[in-house]
N, C-alpha and C positions, 0 to 999 in steps of 0.2 A: 884494679882501678884502670879506667880508660887511659891509654897512653897517647901522647902526641896532641892532647887537647887541653885547653885551659878550662878548668872546672870552676864554676861559680858555686863554691860550697855554701855560702850564705844563702844564695837563692834557692838551692835545692832543699836546704833545711827549712827555709821559710815556706816553700810550697807544701812540703810535707806537713808541717805543723799547722799551717792555715787550713788545709783540707781536713785534718784530723786533730783539731785542738782538744776537743773533749776527750778523745782517746789518749792524747799525750798526758793530760792531767790525771786521767784514771790510772795510767801506768806509773807515773812518778810522784803524784800527789793525790792518792786515792781518798784520804780523809777530807781534804779540802774540796775535792771534786764532788763529794756527796753533799756538801753544803751549798754548792753553787747552783743558781738557777740555770738549767741547761739551755734555756731559750734566750739568755741575756748576753751572749757573746757579741761584741762589737769590735771589729778590727779597725783600729784607729790609723789615720794618716801618720806616716813616719814622722817622728819628732827630730828636727834638725837642731843640733847644738853647735854653737861656734865657740872656739877657744881663742879669744882675742889676744891672748898673750903670745901665741905661736902662729896664729893665722890659720888654724886647722878647723875643718868642719866635720862633724860626726853625726851619723844617723843611726838611731836604734834599729835593731833587726826586726823585732816584732813587739807590738804593743796592743794588748787586748783589754777592753773595758768590759766588766761583768759585774754581777751583784750576787750577794748571798740570798738564798731563798727566804722570803718573808721580810726582806729589808728593802729600803729605797735607795740607800747610799751606794755609790759605786766603789769597786776596787779595781786596781790596775794590775795586770800581769805583764811584766817586762822580761823578754827573753833575748839573750845574746848568744850567738854561736861563735865558737872559737876553733879554727882549724889548725892553729899553731900557737906556740907559747908566746906570751907577751908579758914582759917584766912588770909593767904598771897596770895590768888588767883590773886588779881589784880597785885601784884608784879610779879608773874609768867607770867601773860599775857604780861607785859611790857618787861620782859626778853626775851620771845619768839619773840616779835615784834622787839626788838633790834637786836637779832641774825639774824632774817630773813632780816631785812633792811641791816645789815652788809654784808650779802651774795648776795642778789639780787638787792639792790638799786632801788627799784621800789615801787609804791603805794601799801599799804597793808591795807586790811579791816579785823580787828580782831573782831571775834564774839564768844560769850560764850553762850551755851545753858545750863540752869539750870533745872534739872529735879527732884530735891529733893521733898519729899512728903510735907514738910511744905512750906507755903507761905513765901516769903522773899523779901527784898528790895535790889536790886543790881543796883547801879548807874553807874557802869562801869567806874569809875574814879580813877586814882592814881595821887596824888598831892605831890609835894615836895616844901616846902617853907622855906624861912628864915624870920626872924621877919618883915622885910620891903620889901622883894622881893619874887616874885613867880619864882621858878627855873624850875619846870616841871609840866605839866598837860597832862597826857596821858589818852585817852578815848578809851575803847572798847565797843562793842554793846551787851548788855545783852538781852537774850530771856529767860524770867522766865516763864516757862510753867504753874506752879501752879497759877500764877497771871492772867492767861488768862481765860476768860469766854468761855466755850466750845460752848455755843449757838451761839456765834458770828461767828463761822466758819462752820456752817452747810450748808450754801448756796454756799460755795466755793468748787467747784469740783476739789479739789487739793489733791493728794495722801498723801502728807506730813501732811496736816491739818487733814486728816482722821485718820492717824496713831497716831498723837499726841493728839487726843481727849482723849486717854487713860491716858495722863499725865497732862491734863489741870485741871483747878479748877472746880470741881463739888461736889455736896453733895452726901453722901453715898446712900441716897434714890434715886438718879438719875442714878445710875450705869447701870441699865437695859436699860434706855432710851439712855444713851450714846452709848451703844453697838448697839442698834437698829438704831440710826442715823448713826453710823459708817457703818453699813451694807448697809443702803440706799445710802450713798455716794459711797460705793464700787460698787454697781450695776450700777451707772451712769458713772463711769470712763471707758474710752476707753483704757483698759490695757489688756495685755495677762494674762493667768492664773498664770504663775509663779510670775509676779509682784503683782497680787492680793494676792497670797499666802504669799509673803514677808510682805505685809502690814498687813495681818491677823495675821501672826505669831508675828509681833511686837506688835500689839494691844493686843492680848490675853496674851502676856507675862506680861503686866502691868494691864490689866483689865480682870480678870477671875471670872466669876460669880460663886457663891456658889449654893447649891442645891435649896434653896428657891428662889433665884434670877432666876435660870434656869426655874423654873415653871412659874414665872411671865413673863419671857422673851417669853416663848411659847405663852402665851396669847397676849402679846404685838405684837408679830410677825404677828398676824392676821391683823394688820393694813397695812401690806405691800400689794402692788398691785400684781396682778398675774404675771406681767412682772418682778417685783422685786424678787418675789419668784422663778421664773424660773431661773433668773440669779444667785441667791444664790445657787440653787441646782447644777448648773454647777460648781461653785467654790468648794462646799462641796464634790461633786463627784470626782473632779480631785485632791483634796488635802486631806481634812480631812478624808473622808471615805476610801480613798486609804491608808492613813497612819495608820488608826485604824484597818481596816478590813483585809488588805492585808499585814500588817506589817509596823509599824511606820517608821522603818529605810528605807525601800524601798520607802515609800511615800516621805520622806525627800530627798532621793537620787535623785529621778526623779525631784523634785522641784529644787534642787541645780543644776542639769544639765541644766535646762531651764534658771535659773538665770545666770549661768556662760556664756551661749551662748548669752543671751540678753545683758548682761553688756559688754562682749567682743566686740560685734558688735558695741555698742555705743562708747566704749572707743577707739578701734583700727580701726574701720571701716572695719573689716574683721573677718572671722571665717571659717576656711577650713574644708572640709569633713574629712581630716586625723585627725585633732585635735578632732573633734566630735567623731570619731571612737575610738581614744585612751581614751577619757574621759569616754566612755561607759564601759570600762574595770575596772574603779576605784571604790573603795568602797565609802560609804557615808562619812566616816571619811577623806579619801584622798581628796574627792571633797570639803569638808569643809575647808581643808587647802588651796586648790587652790582658793576658794572663798575669804578667808581672804587675801591671797597674792594679788589678783586682786584689792581689795579695799585698799590695802596698796600702790598702785600706781606703780606696776612693769611694765616694758616695754613689748611689744609684744614678743620680742626675749626671755626674761626671762620667760614669760608665757608659750610659746611653749616648751622651754627647761624643765620647771618644769613638764608639762604634760607628756612629753616623758620619763623623768627620773622615775616618779611615775609609769607609765605604764610598763616600763621595769623591775621594781622591783616586780611588781605584780606576 
């Protein structure tokens, strides 16, 4: 893990799942994913819930509207990410579920992704009982990454599986091999360089080799085929070397430009030459803000207006 930096874990997971939501469902909910209309994903604006009893405000991490094939009614998929243990988390999931049901009145799939370092047992159940009666039984679906065996995901050419290897259950002496297998998957995925850079950035945030491990990794890398080595060199040339040798900020800037364009095309089905020209004028920090807004579910009109306003201020 990167030291000396404050990591926005929720943001990292949100960016990963927003860019590869279909692949996330295919990985953890394959039966449901086969029933969903693949062109119906709509990332909604974050829902803000106020707790008037204690004066706190809460925002759901990710809320996606979609529909089943051959149907008109919508379903919601609500995902929360947890990087640490929280005593009343199940209660919070139930409150979110209740508020969403109150507003949308449609089927809701509540999912929680647990990424804390320690292994844990999460049954995803909240119960309320009287001595002789069951009043409530609420269930959400927990994905506890540390409880997953990383080896079981090596044959799945799935970008979400590849990135999440860094948070799954592995021994300290396996870190080098986890990274090697991540890179092998990366070379097989039919993705553009910006998408591969997003996956690499996520992975290396959580699994960064020390000096001794880097030496071991160089030896282990000899196991890669010539084709795999060639593909890795393309990724490193386009992202890592550009970021390190030509200036890290500029490397990140170009990567963000590609990510914004790719995600906008997926989300809105359009991306004009004028928008691209305006984005080219912006700094890395401004592009970062636009990226975050995109993943927060803004509309095309809000996106275009934000780009224009930031460009005019420049």
